[in-house]
C-alpha positions as a Markdown table, in Angstrom:
| # | Residue | x | y | z |
|---|---|---|---|---|
| 1 | Unk | -2.6 | 6.3 | -24.1 |
| 2 | Unk | 0.0 | 8.8 | -23.0 |
| 3 | Unk | 2.9 | 7.8 | -20.7 |
| 4 | Unk | 3.4 | 9.9 | -17.6 |
| 5 | Unk | 6.0 | 12.5 | -18.4 |
| 6 | Unk | 6.0 | 14.4 | -15.1 |
| 7 | Unk | 5.5 | 11.9 | -12.2 |
| 8 | Unk | 6.1 | 14.7 | -9.6 |
| 9 | Unk | 3.0 | 16.7 | -10.8 |
| 10 | Unk | 0.2 | 16.3 | -8.3 |
| 11 | Unk | -2.9 | 14.3 | -9.4 |
| 12 | Unk | -6.0 | 13.1 | -7.7 |
| 13 | Unk | -8.4 | 11.3 | -10.0 |
| 14 | Unk | -11.5 | 9.3 | -9.4 |
| 15 | Unk | -12.6 | 7.4 | -12.5 |
| 16 | Unk | -15.9 | 5.5 | -12.7 |
| 17 | Unk | -16.1 | 2.3 | -14.7 |
| 18 | Unk | -18.9 | 0.1 | -15.8 |
| 19 | Unk | -19.1 | -3.1 | -13.6 |
| 20 | Unk | -17.6 | -5.5 | -16.3 |
| 21 | Unk | -14.6 | -3.2 | -16.9 |
| 22 | Unk | -14.0 | -2.8 | -13.2 |
| 23 | Unk | -14.1 | -6.6 | -12.7 |
| 24 | Unk | -11.7 | -7.1 | -15.6 |
| 25 | Unk | -9.2 | -4.6 | -14.1 |
| 26 | Unk | -9.4 | -6.3 | -10.7 |
| 27 | Unk | -8.9 | -9.7 | -12.3 |
| 28 | Unk | -5.8 | -8.5 | -14.2 |
| 29 | Unk | -4.5 | -6.9 | -11.0 |
| 30 | Unk | -5.0 | -10.1 | -9.0 |
| 31 | Unk | -3.3 | -12.2 | -11.7 |
| 32 | Unk | -0.3 | -9.8 | -11.7 |
| 33 | Unk | 0.0 | -9.9 | -7.9 |
| 34 | Unk | -0.3 | -13.6 | -7.8 |
| 35 | Unk | 2.4 | -14.0 | -10.4 |
| 36 | Unk | 4.7 | -11.4 | -8.7 |
| 37 | Unk | 4.7 | -9.3 | -11.9 |
| 38 | Unk | 4.3 | -5.6 | -12.4 |
| 39 | Unk | 0.8 | -4.3 | -13.4 |
| 40 | Unk | 0.1 | -1.7 | -16.0 |
| 41 | Unk | -3.1 | 0.3 | -16.1 |
| 42 | Unk | -4.4 | 3.4 | -17.9 |
| 43 | Unk | -6.4 | 5.8 | -15.7 |
| 44 | Unk | -8.0 | 8.9 | -17.2 |
| 45 | Unk | -5.6 | 8.9 | -20.2 |
| 46 | Unk | -2.4 | 8.2 | -18.2 |
| 47 | Unk | -0.6 | 4.9 | -18.3 |
| 48 | Unk | 0.7 | 3.7 | -14.9 |
| 49 | Unk | 3.2 | 0.9 | -14.2 |
| 50 | Unk | 2.8 | -0.5 | -10.7 |
| 51 | Unk | 5.9 | -2.5 | -9.7 |
| 52 | Unk | 5.6 | -6.0 | -8.3 |
| 53 | Unk | 7.1 | -4.7 | -5.0 |
| 54 | Unk | 4.4 | -2.0 | -4.4 |
| 55 | Unk | 2.9 | -1.7 | -1.0 |
| 56 | Unk | -0.8 | -2.6 | -0.5 |
| 57 | Unk | -3.4 | -1.5 | 2.0 |
| 58 | Unk | -7.2 | -1.3 | 2.3 |
| 59 | Unk | -8.8 | 1.8 | 3.6 |
| 60 | Unk | -12.4 | 2.2 | 4.9 |
| 61 | Unk | -14.0 | 5.6 | 5.4 |
| 62 | Unk | -17.4 | 6.5 | 6.8 |
| 63 | Unk | -18.8 | 10.0 | 6.6 |
| 64 | Unk | -22.1 | 11.8 | 5.8 |
| 65 | Unk | -24.0 | 8.6 | 5.5 |
| 66 | Unk | -21.7 | 7.1 | 2.9 |
| 67 | Unk | -19.2 | 4.2 | 3.2 |
| 68 | Unk | -16.1 | 4.0 | 1.1 |
| 69 | Unk | -13.6 | 1.1 | 0.6 |
| 70 | Unk | -10.3 | 1.7 | -1.2 |
| 71 | Unk | -7.8 | -0.9 | -2.2 |
| 72 | Unk | -4.6 | 1.1 | -2.4 |
| 73 | Unk | -1.3 | 0.4 | -4.1 |
| 74 | Unk | 1.6 | 2.7 | -3.3 |
| 75 | Unk | 5.0 | 2.9 | -4.9 |
| 76 | Unk | 7.8 | 5.3 | -5.9 |
| 77 | Unk | 8.3 | 6.0 | -9.5 |
| 78 | Unk | 11.6 | 4.5 | -10.8 |
| 79 | Unk | 14.6 | 6.7 | -10.3 |
| 80 | Unk | 13.1 | 8.8 | -7.5 |
| 81 | Unk | 14.2 | 8.9 | -3.9 |
| 82 | Unk | 12.2 | 9.6 | -0.7 |
| 83 | Unk | 13.6 | 13.1 | -0.6 |
| 84 | Unk | 12.3 | 13.9 | -4.1 |
| 85 | Unk | 8.7 | 12.8 | -3.3 |
């Protein structure tokens, strides 16, 4: 897996996973959150490190006969300020 070299480059990826892989990722995330530790995950070839102090929210959308639920984690890459984002 490659490490992010340009965290300021825009990216919007949706990656589908088989149910067992998705469950395993959720379980690893829950374990990291519970332990207060950072979480590392690779998505579409890019390795991401989510710090333990990331912000969390749950988003629900309804449109065109579809429902969507997103568990979101938001953080600033290390070394970046609000003005650089």
